[in-house]
C-alpha positions in Angstrom: 40.3 -57.3 37.3 36.8 -56.7 36.1 35.5 -54.5 33.7 33.1 -51.5 34.7 30.6 -49.8 32.4 31.1 -45.7 32.3 27.8 -45.7 34.0 28.9 -47.8 36.6 32.4 -46.0 36.7 30.3 -42.5 37.7 28.7 -44.2 40.4 32.0 -45.2 42.2 33.0 -41.5 42.5 31.0 -38.5 44.0 29.6 -35.8 42.2 32.8 -33.6 41.3 33.3 -30.3 42.6 32.2 -27.5 40.3 33.7 -24.3 41.2 31.5 -20.8 40.3 33.1 -17.7 39.7 36.6 -17.4 38.5 36.7 -20.8 37.2 34.8 -19.6 34.3 37.0 -19.0 31.1 36.1 -16.5 28.4 34.2 -19.5 26.9 32.0 -20.3 29.5 33.7 -23.5 30.1 33.1 -24.8 34.1 36.8 -26.2 36.1 35.5 -29.5 37.3 37.2 -31.6 39.6 37.8 -35.5 40.5 40.1 -38.0 41.2 42.6 -35.2 42.7 43.3 -33.5 38.8 41.5 -30.4 37.5 39.7 -30.3 34.3 39.1 -27.5 32.2 35.3 -28.1 30.8 32.9 -30.7 31.5 32.9 -32.0 28.4 36.4 -32.4 29.1 35.4 -34.5 32.1 32.8 -36.5 30.7 35.8 -37.5 28.0 38.2 -38.5 30.8 35.6 -40.9 32.3 34.8 -42.2 29.1 38.7 -42.9 28.5 39.4 -44.6 32.8 36.8 -47.0 31.3 38.0 -47.7 27.7 41.6 -48.0 29.5 39.8 -50.6 32.5 38.7 -52.7 29.6 41.8 -53.0 28.3 41.1 -50.6 25.2 43.9 -48.1 25.9 46.8 -48.3 28.3 49.1 -45.4 29.8 46.2 -42.7 29.8 48.1 -39.7 31.0 45.9 -35.6 31.6 47.7 -32.4 30.2 50.8 -34.1 29.0 53.2 -31.1 28.2 55.3 -30.9 24.7 57.5 -28.1 23.7 57.2 -27.4 20.4 60.1 -24.2 20.9 63.2 -23.8 23.1 63.6 -20.9 25.2 65.2 -17.5 23.3 66.8 -14.8 24.2 66.1 -12.3 21.1 68.2 -9.2 20.4 66.7 -5.4 21.3 64.1 -7.9 23.7 64.9 -7.2 27.5 63.8 -10.5 28.6 64.2 -14.0 27.0 61.5 -15.6 25.6 59.9 -18.5 27.2 59.7 -21.9 25.4 56.6 -22.8 23.7 54.7 -25.5 25.0 51.5 -27.4 24.1 49.4 -28.9 26.9 47.4 -32.0 25.3 44.5 -32.3 27.6 45.5 -36.5 27.2 47.6 -38.7 25.8 47.1 -42.5 25.8 48.6 -46.0 23.2 45.9 -47.9 21.4 46.0 -51.8 21.7 47.3 -51.4 18.7 50.8 -49.6 19.9 49.0 -45.7 17.9 49.9 -43.3 20.7 47.3 -41.5 20.9 47.5 -36.9 21.7 43.6 -35.9 22.1 42.4 -32.5 22.9 38.7 -31.8 23.9 37.7 -28.3 21.7 34.4 -26.5 21.1 34.0 -25.3 18.0 34.6 -21.5 19.0 38.0 -23.0 20.3 38.7 -24.9 17.5 39.0 -21.9 15.4 41.4 -19.9 17.3 44.6 -19.2 15.8 47.0 -19.7 18.9 45.5 -23.6 18.8 45.3 -24.3 14.7 49.3 -22.7 15.2 50.3 -25.1 18.0 48.3 -27.9 16.5 50.5 -27.2 13.0 53.3 -27.2 15.4 52.5 -30.7 16.8 52.8 -32.3 13.0 56.0 -30.3 12.2 58.1 -31.1 15.4 56.7 -34.0 17.0 55.1 -35.4 13.9 52.0 -36.1 16.2 48.6 -35.1 14.5 46.5 -33.7 17.6 42.9 -35.7 17.8 39.9 -33.5 18.5 36.8 -34.4 20.6 
Protein backbone atom coordinates (compact mmCIF):
# COMPACT_ATOMS: atom_id res chain seq x y z
CA UNK A 1 0.00 0.00 0.00
CA UNK A 2 1.50 3.33 -0.98
CA UNK A 3 1.29 6.23 1.43
CA UNK A 4 -0.09 9.58 0.33
CA UNK A 5 0.09 13.05 1.76
CA UNK A 6 -2.92 15.02 2.96
CA UNK A 7 -2.59 17.28 -0.10
CA UNK A 8 -2.61 14.25 -2.43
CA UNK A 9 -5.66 12.82 -0.62
CA UNK A 10 -7.52 16.11 -1.08
CA UNK A 11 -6.74 16.03 -4.80
CA UNK A 12 -8.19 12.51 -5.10
CA UNK A 13 -11.66 13.73 -4.16
CA UNK A 14 -13.76 16.45 -5.73
CA UNK A 15 -14.59 19.51 -3.69
CA UNK A 16 -17.14 18.55 -1.02
CA UNK A 17 -20.76 19.61 -1.45
CA UNK A 18 -21.53 22.40 0.95
CA UNK A 19 -25.13 22.89 1.89
CA UNK A 20 -26.47 26.41 2.28
CA UNK A 21 -29.20 27.79 4.49
CA UNK A 22 -30.57 24.81 6.40
CA UNK A 23 -27.09 23.30 6.81
CA UNK A 24 -25.99 26.06 9.16
CA UNK A 25 -26.36 25.68 12.88
CA UNK A 26 -26.57 28.32 15.59
CA UNK A 27 -22.77 28.68 15.60
CA UNK A 28 -22.77 29.20 11.80
CA UNK A 29 -20.97 25.91 11.13
CA UNK A 30 -21.69 24.63 7.64
CA UNK A 31 -22.38 20.95 6.96
CA UNK A 32 -20.06 19.28 4.46
CA UNK A 33 -20.47 15.98 2.58
CA UNK A 34 -17.64 13.69 1.41
CA UNK A 35 -17.25 9.93 0.90
CA UNK A 36 -21.01 9.53 1.53
CA UNK A 37 -20.65 11.03 5.01
CA UNK A 38 -22.00 14.29 6.40
CA UNK A 39 -19.73 16.37 8.62
CA UNK A 40 -21.17 18.97 10.98
CA UNK A 41 -18.55 21.58 10.07
CA UNK A 42 -15.67 22.34 7.75
CA UNK A 43 -13.34 21.87 10.72
CA UNK A 44 -14.67 18.34 11.30
CA UNK A 45 -14.28 17.60 7.57
CA UNK A 46 -10.64 18.77 7.62
CA UNK A 47 -9.95 16.56 10.65
CA UNK A 48 -11.43 13.56 8.81
CA UNK A 49 -9.03 14.14 5.91
CA UNK A 50 -6.10 14.28 8.36
CA UNK A 51 -7.19 11.11 10.17
CA UNK A 52 -7.82 9.28 6.88
CA UNK A 53 -4.25 10.11 5.78
CA UNK A 54 -2.92 8.97 9.18
CA UNK A 55 -4.77 5.67 8.74
CA UNK A 56 -3.31 5.21 5.26
CA UNK A 57 0.17 5.82 6.72
CA UNK A 58 -0.45 3.16 9.37
CA UNK A 59 -0.40 5.60 12.29
CA UNK A 60 -3.96 4.73 13.38
CA UNK A 61 -6.49 2.00 12.57
CA UNK A 62 -10.25 1.37 12.67
CA UNK A 63 -11.23 5.00 12.06
CA UNK A 64 -14.97 5.51 12.63
CA UNK A 65 -17.18 8.58 12.29
CA UNK A 66 -20.10 9.47 14.62
CA UNK A 67 -19.74 6.53 16.98
CA UNK A 68 -22.64 6.27 19.44
CA UNK A 69 -22.14 5.76 23.19
CA UNK A 70 -25.02 5.22 25.61
CA UNK A 71 -24.59 7.26 28.79
CA UNK A 72 -27.89 6.42 30.51
CA UNK A 73 -30.63 3.97 29.48
CA UNK A 74 -34.20 4.88 28.59
CA UNK A 75 -36.29 5.28 31.72
CA UNK A 76 -39.86 5.96 32.83
CA UNK A 77 -40.15 8.61 35.52
CA UNK A 78 -43.16 8.51 37.81
CA UNK A 79 -45.63 11.27 36.99
CA UNK A 80 -44.28 11.77 33.45
CA UNK A 81 -46.49 10.86 30.49
CA UNK A 82 -43.69 9.43 28.39
CA UNK A 83 -40.50 7.56 29.06
CA UNK A 84 -37.32 9.58 28.81
CA UNK A 85 -35.13 8.40 25.92
CA UNK A 86 -31.67 7.02 26.50
CA UNK A 87 -28.99 9.68 26.91
CA UNK A 88 -26.42 9.25 24.16
CA UNK A 89 -23.17 10.84 23.08
CA UNK A 90 -22.05 10.78 19.45
CA UNK A 91 -18.29 11.10 19.11
CA UNK A 92 -17.04 12.78 15.96
CA UNK A 93 -14.27 10.20 15.53
CA UNK A 94 -12.99 7.05 17.21
CA UNK A 95 -9.85 5.11 16.32
CA UNK A 96 -6.99 3.07 17.75
CA UNK A 97 -3.42 4.30 17.88
CA UNK A 98 -0.64 1.87 16.91
CA UNK A 99 -0.01 1.40 20.66
CA UNK A 100 -3.55 -0.02 21.00
CA UNK A 101 -4.89 3.05 22.82
CA UNK A 102 -8.55 3.75 22.00
CA UNK A 103 -9.14 7.42 21.16
CA UNK A 104 -12.43 9.33 21.15
CA UNK A 105 -12.22 12.72 19.46
CA UNK A 106 -14.64 15.59 19.27
CA UNK A 107 -14.05 18.57 16.99
CA UNK A 108 -15.13 21.63 18.95
CA UNK A 109 -14.89 25.38 18.63
CA UNK A 110 -14.12 27.50 21.68
CA UNK A 111 -17.83 28.40 21.96
CA UNK A 112 -19.16 24.83 21.84
CA UNK A 113 -16.57 23.59 24.37
CA UNK A 114 -18.27 25.81 26.94
CA UNK A 115 -21.79 24.40 26.47
CA UNK A 116 -23.12 22.75 29.62
CA UNK A 117 -24.71 19.89 27.64
CA UNK A 118 -21.36 19.02 26.04
CA UNK A 119 -19.43 19.31 29.32
CA UNK A 120 -21.98 17.04 31.03
CA UNK A 121 -21.69 14.40 28.31
CA UNK A 122 -17.90 14.59 28.45
CA UNK A 123 -18.12 14.07 32.21
CA UNK A 124 -20.45 11.08 31.75
CA UNK A 125 -18.14 9.53 29.14
CA UNK A 126 -15.40 9.46 31.78
CA UNK A 127 -17.72 8.28 34.56
CA UNK A 128 -19.67 5.62 32.63
CA UNK A 129 -17.10 4.38 30.10
CA UNK A 130 -13.81 5.60 31.66
CA UNK A 131 -13.01 7.39 28.39
CA UNK A 132 -11.46 10.85 28.16
CA UNK A 133 -12.81 12.73 25.17
CA UNK A 134 -9.99 14.40 23.24
CA UNK A 135 -10.99 17.82 21.91
CA UNK A 136 -9.56 18.97 18.60
